[in-house]
C-alpha positions, 0 to 999 in steps of 0.5 A: 422630599427632605433633601429637596427641602434642605436645597431649598432652605439654603437657596431660600436662605441665601437669597433672603440674606442678600435682600436683608443685607443689600442696601437696595434689595428693591434695586435688586429685585426689580430692575427698570420695573416700578410697579414691583417696588409700588406693589410690595410697599402697598401690600407686602412692606408692613408683612414682608419680614413675617412672611420671609421668616415664616417660609424660612422657619418652615424650611428650616424645620422640614430640612436635614440638618445634622443639628436638631430641630430646637437647635435649628429653630435657635440658630435661625433666631440668631440670624433672625437678630443678627440680620437686623443688627447688621443692617446698622452697617448697611447705609440706608438700611436701619434695624427696627424692633418691629422687623425683629419681632416679625422675624422671630414670630415668622420663624415660629410660625414657620415651625408650627406649620411644618409640625402641623404638616408632619401631625396630619401625614401621621394620622393619615397614615395611622388612620390608612392602616387602620383602615388597611387592617379592617 
């Protein structure tokens, strides 16, 4: 399962990077479907960075890397800030502090969600072993 999560992390990382550094990410995603652009602007745009980086934080914490969990989160934090800085070089994109805050918060939320899953699995396994012994 962790191997799958590692591959999912790298695939998601690549897709997210393209979306963050492309001049028109909706042009890449939508083709001629304007309803997708309208739906994104109405519902996802205000929290898009938070949701995107929550998924990245979850997958980053869950994946297997040769680095410790803390190091992974630090690398992802630098990535979160770096992608916003990179947008200065990609017209018409503009970096925003709101996006940096959402990026960093999303990584933290995603990592906490993974930690919650791990704790829940540990408790379930401990409870099953207690029940098996009784």
